[in-house]
BALO-715356 format. One record per residue: y, z, x of N, C-alpha, C in turn. Coordinates in steps of 0.2 Angstrom, whole numbers, padded with zeros to 4 digits, always signed. Example, Ala and Ser with C-alpha at 12.3 -4.5 7.8 and 13.67 -1.06 7.14 Angstrom:
BEGIN
-0028+0039+0066-0022+0039+0062-0016+0039+0066
-0011+0035+0064-0005+0036+0068+0000+0039+0064
This chain:
BEGIN
-0090-0346-0231-0087-0340-0228-0085-0341-0221
-0079-0339-0219-0077-0341-0212-0081-0336-0207
-0081-0338-0201-0084-0334-0195-0080-0327-0194
-0073-0327-0195-0069-0321-0194-0072-0316-0199
-0073-0318-0206-0075-0313-0211-0082-0310-0209
-0086-0315-0206-0093-0312-0204-0092-0307-0199
-0088-0308-0194-0087-0304-0188-0084-0297-0191
-0079-0297-0195-0077-0291-0198-0082-0287-0202
-0086-0291-0206-0091-0288-0210-0096-0284-0205
-0098-0288-0200-0103-0285-0195-0100-0279-0192
-0094-0279-0190-0090-0273-0187-0090-0267-0192
-0089-0268-0198-0089-0263-0203-0096-0260-0204
-0101-0264-0204-0107-0262-0205-0110-0258-0199
-0107-0259-0193-0109-0256-0187-0106-0249-0187
-0100-0248-0189-0096-0242-0189-0100-0237-0195
-0101-0240-0200-0105-0236-0206-0112-0234-0203
-0115-0238-0199-0121-0236-0196-0120-0230-0191
-0115-0230-0187-0114-0225-0182-0112-0218-0186
-0108-0219-0191-0107-0213-0195-0113-0210-0198
-0117-0214-0201-0124-0212-0204-0128-0208-0199
-0128-0211-0193-0133-0208-0188-0129-0202-0184
-0123-0201-0186-0119-0195-0183-0118-0196-0175
-0117-0202-0173-0116-0204-0166-0109-0203-0164
-0108-0199-0159-0101-0197-0157-0100-0201-0150
-0095-0205-0150-0093-0209-0144-0088-0205-0140
-0090-0203-0134-0085-0199-0129-0085-0203-0122
-0080-0201-0118-0080-0204-0112-0084-0199-0107
-0087-0202-0102-0092-0197-0098-0088-0193-0093
-0091-0187-0091-0088-0182-0087-0090-0183-0080
-0086-0181-0075-0088-0181-0068-0091-0174-0066
-0097-0174-0062-0100-0168-0061-0097-0165-0055
-0095-0158-0055-0092-0154-0050-0097-0148-0049
-0099-0147-0043-0105-0142-0042-0102-0137-0036
-0103-0131-0038-0102-0126-0033-0108-0125-0029
-0107-0126-0023-0112-0127-0018-0114-0120-0015
-0119-0120-0011-0121-0114-0007-0118-0113-0001
-0113-0118+0001-0110-0118+0007-0104-0113+0007
-0105-0107+0011-0100-0102+0011-0095-0104+0016
-0089-0105+0014-0083-0107+0019-0080-0100+0022
-0080-0095+0018-0078-0089+0021-0081-0083+0017
-0084-0078+0021-0088-0073+0018-0084-0067+0015
-0078-0067+0018-0074-0061+0015-0067-0063+0016
-0064-0065+0010-0057-0068+0010-0053-0062+0010
-0047-0062+0014-0043-0056+0015-0037-0056+0011
-0036-0062+0007-0030-0062+0002-0025-0067+0002
-0022-0069-0004-0017-0073-0004-0011-0069-0004
-0006-0070+0000+0000-0066+0001+0007-0069+0002
+0012-0065+0004+0018-0068+0005+0022-0063+0009
+0028-0066+0012+0032-0062+0017+0037-0058+0013
+0038-0052+0014+0043-0047+0012+0049-0047+0017
+0055-0048+0014+0061-0047+0019+0063-0040+0019
+0062-0036+0025+0064-0029+0026+0071-0028+0026
+0075-0033+0026+0083-0032+0026+0086-0032+0019
+0081-0032+0014+0084-0033+0007+0088-0027+0004
+0087-0021+0007+0091-0015+0005+0096-0013+0010
+0098-0018+0014+0104-0016+0019+0110-0020+0017
+0115-0018+0021+0122-0022+0021+0121-0029+0021
+0116-0032+0025+0115-0039+0026+0114-0042+0019
+0111-0039+0014+0110-0043+0008+0115-0039+0002
+0119-0035+0004+0123-0031-0001+0127-0035-0006
+0130-0040-0003+0134-0044-0007+0130-0049-0011
+0124-0051-0009+0120-0055-0012+0116-0052-0018
+0114-0046-0017+0110-0043-0023+0114-0038-0027
+0120-0037-0026+0123-0031-0030+0124-0033-0037
+0124-0040-0038+0125-0042-0045+0118-0042-0049
+0113-0042-0045+0106-0043-0048+0103-0036-0049
+0098-0036-0053+0095-0029-0055+0089-0029-0050
+0088-0025-0045+0083-0024-0041+0076-0022-0045
+0077-0019-0050+0071-0017-0054+0068-0024-0057
+0072-0029-0058+0069-0035-0060+0065-0038-0055
+0068-0038-0049+0064-0041-0043+0057-0038-0042
+0058-0031-0042+0051-0027-0041+0046-0028-0046
+0049-0029-0053+0044-0031-0058+0041-0038-0057
+0045-0043-0055+0042-0049-0054+0037-0049-0048
+0038-0045-0043+0033-0044-0037+0027-0041-0040
+0028-0036-0044+0022-0032-0047+0018-0037-0051
+0021-0042-0055+0017-0046-0059+0014-0052-0054
+0017-0053-0049+0014-0058-0044+0008-0055-0041
+0008-0049-0039+0002-0045-0036+0000-0048-0030
+0004-0049-0025+0001-0052-0019-0004-0047-0016
-0009-0050-0013-0015-0046-0010-0013-0045-0003
-0009-0048+0000-0008-0048+0007+0000-0048+0008
+0003-0044+0012+0010-0045+0013+0012-0044+0021
+0016-0049+0023+0018-0049+0030+0025-0047+0030
+0027-0042+0035+0034-0040+0036+0036-0039+0043
+0042-0042+0045+0044-0041+0052+0047-0034+0053
+0046-0031+0059+0049-0025+0061+0052-0026+0068
+0057-0022+0070+0061-0023+0076+0060-0016+0079
+0058-0015+0086+0057-0009+0089+0064-0005+0090
+0069-0008+0090+0076-0005+0091+0078+0000+0085
+0074-0002+0080+0076+0002+0074+0074+0010+0075
+0068+0011+0078+0066+0017+0080+0070+0020+0086
+0071+0016+0091+0074+0018+0098+0081+0020+0097
+0084+0016+0092+0091+0018+0091+0092+0022+0085
+0087+0024+0081+0088+0028+0076+0092+0025+0070
+0090+0019+0068+0094+0015+0063+0091+0017+0056
+0094+0022+0054+0092+0025+0047+0092+0021+0041
+0098+0017+0041+0098+0012+0035+0093+0007+0035
+0091+0004+0041+0086-0001+0042+0079+0002+0041
+0078+0008+0043+0071+0011+0042+0070+0013+0035
+0076+0015+0032+0075+0016+0024+0074+0010+0020
+0077+0004+0022+0075-0002+0019+0068-0004+0020
+0066-0003+0026+0059-0005+0028+0054-0001+0024
+0056+0006+0023+0051+0010+0019+0051+0008+0012
+0057+0006+0009+0057+0004+0002+0053-0002+0001
+0053-0007+0006+0049-0013+0006+0042-0011+0006
+0040-0007+0011+0033-0005+0012+0030-0002+0005
+0035+0002+0002+0033+0006-0004+0031+0001-0009
+0035-0005-0010+0034-0010-0015+0027-0013-0013
+0026-0015-0007+0019-0018-0005+0013-0013-0007
+0014-0006-0006+0009-0001-0008+0008-0001-0015
+0014-0002-0019+0014-0001-0026+0010-0007-0029
+0010-0013-0026+0006-0018-0029-0001-0019-0026
-0003-0014-0022-0009-0014-0019-0011-0019-0014
-0005-0021-0010-0006-0026-0005-0008-0023+0002
-0012-0026+0006-0013-0025+0013-0007-0027+0017
-0004-0024+0021+0002-0026+0025+0000-0028+0032
+0003-0033+0034+0003-0036+0041+0010-0035+0044
+0011-0031+0049+0017-0031+0053+0017-0035+0059
+0023-0039+0059+0024-0043+0065+0030-0040+0069
+0029-0037+0075+0035-0035+0079+0039-0041+0081
+0044-0042+0078+0048-0049+0079+0053-0048+0084
+0055-0042+0086+0061-0042+0091+0062-0034+0092
+0068-0033+0096+0070-0027+0097+0067-0023+0103
+0063-0027+0107+0060-0024+0113+0065-0023+0118
+0064-0018+0123+0068-0016+0128+0069-0021+0134
+0064-0026+0134+0063-0031+0140+0060-0037+0137
+0061-0043+0140+0058-0049+0137+0050-0048+0138
+0046-0051+0133+0039-0050+0133+0036-0054+0138
+0039-0059+0141+0035-0063+0146+0035-0059+0153
+0039-0053+0153+0039-0049+0159+0034-0044+0159
+0029-0044+0164+0023-0040+0164+0025-0033+0163
+0030-0031+0167+0032-0024+0167+0034-0021+0160
+0035-0025+0155+0037-0023+0148+0031-0022+0144
+0026-0024+0146+0020-0024+0141+0018-0017+0139
+0017-0013+0144+0016-0006+0142+0021-0002+0138
+0027-0003+0139+0032+0000+0135+0033-0003+0128
+0032-0009+0128+0032-0012+0121+0026-0010+0117
+0020-0010+0120+0015-0007+0116+0015+0000+0114
+0018+0004+0119+0019+0011+0117+0024+0012+0111
+0030+0008+0112+0035+0009+0106+0032+0006+0100
+0028+0001+0100+0024-0001+0094+0020+0004+0091
+0016+0007+0095+0011+0013+0093+0015+0019+0090
+0021+0020+0093+0025+0026+0090+0028+0024+0083
+0030+0018+0083+0033+0016+0076+0027+0016+0071
+0021+0014+0073+0016+0014+0068+0014+0021+0066
+0014+0025+0071+0012+0032+0070+0017+0035+0065
+0023+0034+0066+0028+0036+0061+0027+0033+0054
+0025+0027+0053+0025+0024+0047+0018+0026+0043
+0013+0026+0047+0006+0027+0044+0004+0035+0044
+0005+0038+0049+0003+0045+0050+0008+0050+0046
+0015+0049+0048+0020+0053+0045+0022+0051+0038
+0023+0045+0037+0026+0042+0031+0020+0041+0026
+0014+0040+0028+0009+0039+0023+0008+0032+0021
+0010+0027+0025+0009+0020+0023+0003+0017+0026
-0003+0020+0023-0009+0018+0025-0011+0011+0023
-0007+0008+0019-0008+0001+0017-0007-0004+0023
-0004-0001+0028-0003-0005+0034-0010-0006+0038
-0012-0013+0038-0019-0014+0040-0019-0018+0047
-0013-0022+0048-0014-0027+0054-0007-0027+0058
-0007-0028+0064-0001-0028+0068-0002-0034+0073
+0004-0037+0075+0004-0041+0081+0011-0041+0084
+0011-0043+0090+0018-0042+0094+0020-0050+0095
+0026-0051+0093+0029-0058+0094+0028-0063+0089
+0033-0066+0086+0033-0071+0081+0033-0078+0084
+0028-0082+0083+0028-0089+0086+0029-0089+0093
+0025-0085+0097+0026-0084+0104+0026-0091+0108
+0022-0096+0105+0021-0102+0109+0028-0106+0109
+0033-0104+0105+0039-0107+0105+0044-0104+0110
+0042-0099+0113+0046-0095+0118+0044-0096+0125
+0047-0092+0130+0045-0092+0137+0038-0088+0138
+0036-0085+0133+0030-0081+0133+0024-0086+0133
+0019-0085+0138+0013-0089+0138+0008-0085+0135
+0002-0089+0134-0004-0085+0131-0006-0079+0136
-0005-0080+0142-0007-0074+0147-0003-0068+0145
+0003-0069+0144+0007-0063+0142+0005-0060+0135
+0003-0065+0131+0001-0062+0124-0005-0058+0125
-0010-0060+0129-0016-0057+0130-0014-0050+0133
-0010-0050+0138-0008-0043+0141-0005-0038+0137
+0000-0041+0133+0003-0037+0128-0002-0034+0123
-0007-0037+0120-0011-0035+0115-0017-0031+0118
-0018-0032+0124-0023-0027+0128-0020-0020+0128
-0013-0020+0130-0009-0014+0131-0009-0011+0124
-0008-0015+0119-0007-0012+0112-0014-0009+0110
-0019-0012+0111-0026-0009+0109-0026-0002+0112
-0025-0002+0119-0025+0005+0122-0020+0010+0119
-0014+0008+0117-0009+0012+0114-0011+0015+0107
-0014+0010+0103-0016+0012+0097-0022+0017+0097
-0026+0016+0102-0032+0021+0103-0029+0028+0105
-0024+0028+0109-0022+0034+0111-0019+0038+0106
-0016+0035+0101-0013+0038+0095-0018+0039+0089
-0024+0037+0090-0029+0038+0085-0028+0033+0079
-0025+0027+0080-0024+0022+0075-0028+0016+0075
-0032+0015+0080-0036+0009+0081-0040+0007+0075
-0044+0012+0072-0048+0011+0067-0045+0009+0060
-0039+0012+0060-0034+0010+0054-0031+0004+0054
-0029+0002+0060-0025-0004+0061-0028-0009+0065
-0029-0015+0063-0032-0021+0066-0027-0025+0070
-0029-0028+0075-0025-0033+0079-0026-0040+0077
-0020-0043+0074-0021-0050+0072-0017-0054+0077
-0020-0057+0082-0016-0060+0088-0015-0068+0086
-0010-0070+0090-0008-0077+0089-0001-0078+0086
-0001-0079+0079+0005-0080+0076+0009-0086+0078
+0005-0091+0080+0008-0097+0083+0009-0102+0078
+0013-0107+0080+0014-0113+0076+0008-0118+0077
+0007-0122+0073+0001-0127+0074+0001-0131+0080
+0007-0132+0083+0008-0136+0089+0004-0132+0095
+0003-0126+0094+0000-0122+0100-0007-0120+0099
-0010-0122+0094-0017-0120+0092-0022-0122+0097
-0022-0128+0100-0027-0131+0104-0027-0128+0111
-0021-0125+0113-0020-0122+0120-0021-0115+0119
-0018-0112+0114-0018-0104+0113-0025-0101+0110
-0027-0104+0105-0033-0101+0102-0039-0100+0106
-0041-0106+0110-0047-0105+0114-0046-0100+0120
-0039-0099+0122-0038-0095+0128-0038-0087+0125
-0035-0086+0119-0035-0080+0116-0043-0078+0115
-0047-0082+0112-0054-0081+0111-0057-0079+0117
-0056-0082+0123-0060-0081+0129-0057-0074+0132
-0051-0073+0132-0048-0067+0136-0046-0061+0131
-0046-0062+0125-0045-0056+0120-0050-0055+0115
-0055-0060+0115-0060-0060+0109-0063-0053+0108
-0064-0049+0113-0068-0043+0112-0063-0037+0109
-0056-0039+0109-0052-0034+0107-0048-0036+0100
-0046-0042+0099-0043-0044+0093-0048-0044+0087
-0045-0043+0081-0049-0043+0075-0048-0050+0071
-0043-0054+0072-0042-0060+0068-0036-0064+0072
-0036-0070+0070-0031-0075+0073-0026-0077+0067
-0020-0079+0069-0015-0081+0064-0011-0087+0067
-0010-0092+0062-0006-0098+0063-0001-0099+0058
+0004-0103+0060+0009-0105+0055+0009-0112+0054
+0009-0115+0047+0009-0122+0046+0014-0124+0041
+0018-0129+0043+0023-0132+0039+0022-0139+0039
+0025-0143+0034+0024-0150+0033+0029-0153+0029
+0030-0159+0029+0035-0163+0025+0031-0165+0019
+0034-0163+0013+0030-0163+0007+0028-0170+0004
+0032-0175+0006+0031-0182+0004+0026-0185+0008
+0024-0182+0014+0020-0186+0018+0013-0187+0015
+0012-0194+0014+0006-0196+0010+0000-0195+0015
+0001-0194+0021-0005-0194+0026-0007-0186+0026
-0004-0182+0023-0006-0175+0023-0006-0172+0030
+0000-0171+0033+0001-0169+0040-0003-0163+0041
-0004-0158+0036-0007-0152+0037-0014-0152+0038
-0017-0158+0036-0025-0159+0037-0027-0158+0045
-0024-0162+0049-0025-0161+0056-0024-0155+0059
-0019-0151+0056-0017-0145+0059-0022-0139+0057
-0026-0141+0051-0031-0136+0049-0038-0138+0052
-0039-0145+0053-0045-0148+0055-0048-0145+0061
-0054-0142+0061-0057-0140+0067-0054-0134+0070
-0050-0130+0067-0046-0125+0070-0051-0119+0072
-0056-0118+0068-0061-0113+0070-0066-0115+0075
-0067-0121+0075-0072-0124+0080-0069-0124+0087
-0063-0124+0088-0060-0124+0095-0060-0117+0098
-0062-0112+0095-0063-0105+0097-0071-0104+0099
-0072-0101+0105-0079-0100+0107-0083-0097+0101
-0089-0099+0100-0093-0095+0095-0093-0088+0095
-0094-0085+0102-0094-0078+0103-0088-0074+0101
-0082-0078+0101-0076-0075+0100-0073-0077+0093
-0077-0080+0089-0074-0082+0082-0073-0076+0078
-0067-0075+0075-0065-0070+0070-0061-0074+0064
-0060-0070+0059-0056-0073+0054-0049-0076+0056
-0048-0082+0054-0041-0086+0055-0037-0086+0049
-0031-0084+0049-0027-0083+0043-0021-0088+0044
-0018-0090+0039-0012-0094+0039-0006-0089+0037
-0003-0086+0042+0002-0081+0040+0009-0083+0039
+0010-0089+0039+0016-0093+0037+0014-0100+0035
+0017-0102+0029+0016-0109+0027+0021-0111+0022
+0022-0117+0021+0027-0120+0016+0028-0127+0018
+0031-0131+0013+0033-0138+0013+0040-0138+0014
+0042-0143+0018+0049-0145+0019+0051-0151+0016
+0058-0152+0015+0060-0158+0012+0065-0161+0017
+0069-0166+0014+0074-0169+0018+0081-0165+0018
+0085-0166+0023+0091-0163+0023+0096-0164+0017
+0099-0159+0015+0103-0160+0009+0110-0162+0011
+0115-0163+0006+0122-0165+0008+0125-0160+0012
+0123-0154+0013+0127-0149+0017+0123-0149+0024
+0118-0153+0025+0114-0154+0031+0112-0147+0033
+0110-0143+0028+0108-0136+0030+0100-0136+0032
+0097-0142+0030+0090-0143+0032+0085-0138+0029
+0082-0134+0033+0076-0130+0031+0078-0126+0025
+0074-0126+0019+0068-0130+0018+0070-0137+0015
+0076-0138+0014+0079-0145+0012+0078-0146+0004
+0078-0153+0003+0078-0155-0004+0073-0160-0005
+0070-0161-0011+0065-0166-0013+0068-0173-0014
+0064-0177-0016+0066-0184-0016+0071-0185-0023
+0071-0180-0027+0075-0180-0033+0081-0176-0032
+0083-0174-0026+0089-0170-0024+0088-0163-0027
+0082-0161-0028+0081-0154-0030+0079-0149-0024
+0082-0143-0024+0081-0139-0018+0073-0138-0018
+0070-0138-0012+0063-0138-0011+0060-0132-0015
+0063-0126-0014+0060-0120-0017+0061-0120-0025
+0065-0124-0028+0066-0125-0035+0062-0131-0038
+0059-0135-0033+0056-0141-0035+0048-0140-0038
+0047-0142-0044+0040-0142-0046+0036-0147-0043
+0039-0152-0040+0035-0157-0036+0032-0153-0029
+0037-0150-0026+0035-0146-0020+0030-0141-0022
+0031-0137-0027+0026-0132-0030+0019-0135-0030
+0018-0140-0034+0012-0143-0035+0009-0145-0028
+0013-0148-0024+0010-0149-0017+0007-0143-0013
+0010-0137-0014+0008-0131-0011+0000-0130-0013
-0001-0132-0019-0008-0130-0022-0013-0134-0018
-0012-0141-0016-0016-0145-0012-0017-0142-0005
-0012-0139-0002-0012-0136+0005-0017-0130+0004
-0016-0126-0001-0020-0120-0001-0027-0121-0002
-0029-0126-0006-0036-0128-0007-0039-0131-0001
-0035-0135+0003-0037-0137+0009-0038-0132+0014
-0034-0127+0014-0034-0121+0019-0041-0117+0018
-0042-0117+0011-0049-0113+0009-0055-0117+0012
-0054-0124+0011-0060-0128+0012-0061-0129+0020
-0056-0127+0024-0056-0127+0031-0058-0120+0034
-0060-0116+0029-0062-0109+0032-0057-0104+0033
-0051-0105+0031-0046-0100+0032-0047-0093+0028
-0046-0088+0031-0048-0081+0028-0043-0078+0024
-0037-0081+0024-0031-0078+0021-0025-0082+0022
-0020-0081+0018-0014-0085+0019-0008-0081+0016
-0002-0082+0019+0004-0079+0017+0010-0084+0016
+0012-0085+0010+0018-0089+0009+0024-0087+0011
+0028-0091+0015+0035-0089+0017+0039-0092+0012
+0043-0088+0007+0044-0081+0008+0044-0078+0001
+0044-0072-0001+0043-0069-0007+0050-0070-0011
+0055-0068-0008+0062-0068-0012+0067-0071-0007
+0072-0074-0010+0078-0077-0006+0082-0071-0003
+0085-0072+0002+0090-0067+0005+0091-0069+0013
+0095-0064+0015+0097-0065+0022+0093-0060+0027
+0092-0063+0033+0089-0058+0038+0094-0055+0042
+0093-0052+0048+0097-0047+0051+0104-0050+0053
+0105-0056+0055+0111-0058+0058+0116-0061+0052
+0114-0061+0046+0118-0064+0040+0120-0071+0041
+0117-0074+0046+0119-0081+0048+0114-0086+0044
+0108-0084+0043+0103-0088+0041+0100-0086+0034
+0102-0090+0029+0100-0088+0022+0093-0091+0021
+0088-0087+0019+0081-0089+0018+0081-0091+0010
+0080-0098+0009+0080-0100+0003+0072-0102+0001
+0068-0100+0005+0061-0102+0003+0057-0098-0002
+0061-0093-0005+0058-0088-0009+0054-0090-0015
+0049-0087-0017+0046-0088-0024+0050-0086-0030
+0055-0081-0028+0060-0078-0033+0067-0079-0030
+0071-0081-0034+0078-0081-0032+0083-0079-0037
+0089-0079-0035+0095-0076-0040+0098-0083-0043
+0098-0083-0050+0101-0088-0054+0105-0085-0059
+0111-0087-0060+0116-0084-0065+0116-0076-0065
+0116-0073-0059+0116-0066-0058+0110-0062-0059
+0104-0066-0060+0098-0062-0061+0092-0065-0057
+0088-0060-0055+0082-0063-0051+0077-0067-0056
+0076-0073-0054+0071-0077-0058+0066-0080-0054
+0060-0081-0057+0054-0084-0054+0056-0092-0053
+0053-0095-0048+0054-0102-0047+0047-0105-0049
+0047-0112-0049+0040-0115-0051+0035-0113-0046
+0036-0112-0039+0031-0110-0035+0029-0103-0036
+0033-0099-0039+0030-0092-0041+0025-0093-0046
+0026-0097-0051+0021-0098-0057+0015-0101-0054
+0015-0106-0049+0009-0108-0047+0005-0103-0042
+0009-0100-0038+0006-0095-0033+0002-0090-0037
+0005-0088-0043+0002-0082-0046-0005-0084-0049
-0006-0090-0050-0013-0093-0052-0018-0091-0047
-0016-0091-0041-0020-0089-0035-0021-0081-0034
-0015-0078-0034-0016-0071-0033-0019-0067-0039
-0018-0069-0045-0021-0065-0051-0028-0067-0052
-0030-0073-0050-0037-0075-0052-0042-0074-0047
-0040-0070-0042-0045-0069-0036-0044-0062-0034
-0049-0060-0029-0049-0053-0027-0050-0053-0019
-0047-0048-0016-0049-0048-0009-0056-0046-0008
-0059-0049-0003-0066-0047-0002-0071-0052-0005
-0068-0057-0009-0073-0062-0012-0075-0067-0007
-0080-0070-0008-0082-0076-0003-0079-0082-0006
-0079-0087-0002-0076-0094-0004-0082-0099-0003
-0083-0103-0008-0088-0108-0008-0085-0115-0009
-0089-0119-0005-0086-0126-0006-0089-0129-0013
-0085-0134-0015-0087-0138-0021-0088-0145-0020
-0093-0148-0023-0095-0155-0021-0093-0159-0028
-0090-0165-0027-0089-0170-0032-0088-0176-0029
-0090-0182-0033-0089-0188-0031-0082-0191-0033
-0078-0188-0037-0072-0190-0039-0067-0189-0034
-0064-0194-0031-0059-0193-0025-0052-0190-0028
-0051-0190-0034-0045-0187-0037-0045-0180-0038
-0051-0177-0038-0052-0170-0039-0054-0166-0032
-0049-0161-0031-0050-0157-0025-0052-0150-0028
-0057-0147-0026-0060-0141-0029-0063-0136-0024
-0062-0130-0025-0065-0124-0021-0066-0118-0026
-0071-0114-0024-0073-0109-0029-0073-0102-0025
-0072-0097-0028-0072-0090-0025-0076-0085-0030
-0080-0081-0027-0083-0076-0032-0085-0070-0028
-0086-0065-0032-0088-0058-0030-0087-0053-0036
-0091-0047-0035-0090-0042-0041-0093-0045-0047
-0098-0050-0047-0100-0053-0053-0095-0057-0057
-0090-0059-0054-0085-0063-0056-0084-0069-0052
-0081-0075-0055-0081-0081-0052-0074-0085-0054
-0071-0088-0049-0065-0092-0051-0066-0099-0047
-0065-0105-0051-0065-0111-0047-0058-0114-0048
-0055-0117-0043-0049-0121-0043-0051-0128-0043
-0048-0132-0048-0049-0139-0049-0042-0143-0049
-0041-0147-0044-0034-0150-0044-0035-0158-0045
-0032-0160-0051-0032-0167-0052-0026-0171-0050
-0027-0175-0044-0022-0178-0041-0019-0184-0045
-0024-0187-0049-0022-0193-0053-0017-0192-0058
-0014-0197-0061-0010-0196-0067-0013-0197-0073
-0020-0197-0074-0023-0198-0080-0028-0192-0081
-0029-0191-0088-0034-0185-0090-0040-0186-0087
-0043-0181-0084-0050-0181-0082-0054-0176-0085
-0061-0178-0085-0066-0173-0088-0071-0172-0083
-0073-0165-0083-0078-0163-0078-0083-0158-0081
-0089-0159-0078-0094-0154-0080-0095-0149-0074
-0093-0143-0074-0094-0139-0068-0100-0135-0068
-0104-0136-0063-0110-0133-0062-0110-0127-0057
-0114-0122-0058-0115-0116-0053-0111-0110-0055
-0108-0110-0061-0105-0104-0063-0110-0099-0066
-0108-0093-0067-0112-0088-0070-0115-0090-0077
-0121-0089-0078-0124-0091-0084-0121-0087-0090
-0120-0091-0096-0118-0088-0102-0112-0083-0102
-0107-0086-0098-0101-0082-0097-0095-0085-0100
-0091-0081-0103-0085-0083-0106-0080-0085-0101
-0077-0091-0101-0072-0094-0096-0065-0094-0099
-0061-0093-0095-0054-0093-0096-0050-0098-0092
-0045-0102-0094-0042-0107-0090-0035-0106-0090
-0032-0107-0084-0025-0107-0083-0023-0113-0079
-0017-0115-0080-0015-0122-0076-0008-0122-0075
-0006-0127-0070+0001-0129-0068+0000-0136-0068
+0004-0139-0073+0004-0147-0073+0011-0149-0071
+0011-0154-0067+0018-0157-0065+0019-0163-0070
+0025-0163-0072+0027-0168-0077+0032-0173-0073
+0030-0178-0070+0034-0182-0066+0040-0185-0070
+0045-0187-0066+0051-0190-0069+0049-0196-0073
+0052-0197-0079+0051-0203-0083+0056-0209-0083
+0061-0207-0079+0066-0212-0079+0071-0210-0073
+0075-0215-0070+0080-0213-0065+0085-0208-0068
+0087-0202-0064+0091-0197-0067+0088-0192-0070
+0082-0192-0072+0078-0187-0076+0074-0183-0070
+0074-0177-0070+0071-0173-0065+0064-0172-0067
+0059-0171-0063+0052-0169-0064+0052-0162-0066
+0048-0160-0071+0047-0153-0073+0040-0151-0073
+0038-0146-0076+0031-0143-0076+0030-0139-0083
+0023-0138-0084+0022-0134-0089+0015-0130-0087
+0014-0125-0091+0008-0121-0090+0010-0114-0088
+0006-0111-0082+0007-0104-0080+0003-0099-0083
+0003-0093-0081-0002-0088-0083-0001-0087-0090
+0005-0087-0093+0006-0085-0100+0003-0090-0105
+0001-0096-0102-0002-0101-0107-0009-0102-0106
-0012-0096-0103-0020-0097-0102-0023-0096-0109
-0030-0098-0109-0033-0098-0115-0041-0098-0113
-0045-0095-0118-0052-0095-0118-0054-0102-0119
-0059-0105-0115-0061-0112-0116-0069-0112-0118
-0072-0107-0119-0079-0107-0121-0083-0103-0116
-0090-0104-0117-0094-0101-0112-0099-0106-0109
-0101-0104-0103-0106-0108-0099-0112-0107-0103
-0117-0112-0101-0123-0112-0105-0128-0108-0100
-0134-0109-0102-0139-0105-0099-0141-0107-0091
-0138-0113-0090-0138-0115-0083-0132-0115-0079
-0127-0111-0082-0121-0110-0078-0116-0116-0078
-0116-0120-0084-0112-0126-0084-0107-0126-0090
-0102-0129-0089-0097-0130-0094-0093-0136-0093
-0091-0140-0098-0087-0146-0098-0080-0145-0100
-0075-0147-0096-0068-0146-0098-0064-0152-0096
-0058-0153-0099-0054-0158-0097-0048-0155-0093
-0046-0160-0088-0040-0158-0084-0035-0163-0084
-0029-0162-0087-0024-0166-0087-0022-0169-0080
-0019-0175-0080-0017-0178-0074-0012-0173-0070
-0011-0174-0064-0007-0170-0059-0007-0162-0061
-0013-0160-0061-0013-0153-0064-0018-0149-0059
-0016-0142-0058-0020-0137-0055-0023-0133-0060
-0030-0134-0061-0033-0130-0067-0037-0124-0063
-0036-0118-0066-0040-0112-0063-0045-0110-0069
-0051-0111-0068-0056-0109-0072-0060-0102-0070
-0059-0097-0074-0062-0090-0071-0065-0086-0076
-0069-0082-0074-0072-0077-0079-0067-0071-0080
-0062-0071-0076-0057-0065-0077-0053-0067-0083
-0051-0062-0087-0047-0062-0093-0040-0059-0090
-0036-0064-0086-0030-0061-0083-0025-0058-0088
-0025-0061-0093-0019-0059-0098-0020-0052-0100
-0026-0049-0100-0027-0042-0102-0027-0037-0097
-0025-0040-0090-0025-0035-0085-0018-0032-0084
């Protein structure tokens, strides 16, 4: 008998033995552990920017063909927990009824979805903000506008205010910013609004963080309630340009002045398109950034890193496409846009909804430990519920055992999977979303569960049954 027949016979005998002993051969799983390290004790929300000009002549031609009820329905389904809106003081000074009406409709939508609102006084002041004599007037006019909106109109969902968008890019220095907000604190107290409305100072770009945040902490720390920054990056940057913008951001503020830090604008940018319009540009497959599933998947990495660096909230620029006041700049960053005459969600909308719907304001954020360099993970919990985000950067299926979840609890999974281009000329796409969620079993008596994560996937594992909400 030949040696080859002997080898085959031995192999068959070995397989028969395995079957008889009911041995199951599986590949091993990586351990992922929710730690006791609390990154944020009270998360203030995942949110987005609402354009207050949506119901004015500025966008009339753009939206007249689309059903605004569809847009509102999509926003309601998204359920942003935090909403940022620009206001201009001349709207009240000049009695601009159309603009104020549009703002109130926008605020009503935010109230309808249960979002806390952060207002940024972006313009319309009677004198430049770097002029000291303007500070008192600007603060007073801001308090008058807030009194009208909160006390008279009933928009009690307005929770935060700041004066000046990205002041570090203007002639206004940090000294003027401090003076403005000290005056604002006094004006809000005079109107009885200070307990209702918190001051979120800064609103600076990442380039100003090292100079501005320590100064604001030292000179405004006893007045402000939180700090805010804006972070953008080139999505193809393998060095993750946003990491140094996030790294140590809380540590540069004096311990006695540390308050929550929020990212109140963020987004990824692409290369310039054929029309050289630039921002936010197109991806490397010539797809507009806001329509790109590649860019959407990259957003998830930034959001997880922001959580791991202790950010207390974040707001994506922007909720829907449209024009701002001068009709010159079309904002194409929206999670929702108009296609074929109808408002439709983009890939980034589907990804972002995995964050807004699987968490709650007020939850704490916990770090997650793993030795697998392809897995980035962070957890959030509160109200006897828990959600863990797991992002598999590799192109291969992964298997993990999650530890530290609630014991004997039914778990549900939701995911966003990037499907890369398979050949030149074929665009990348995606699958998943909230509607494809499923129950994946229960944790054991030690709070563990083993699951598979496809390559290039953000997987959300949660005790919440989002589909029934």
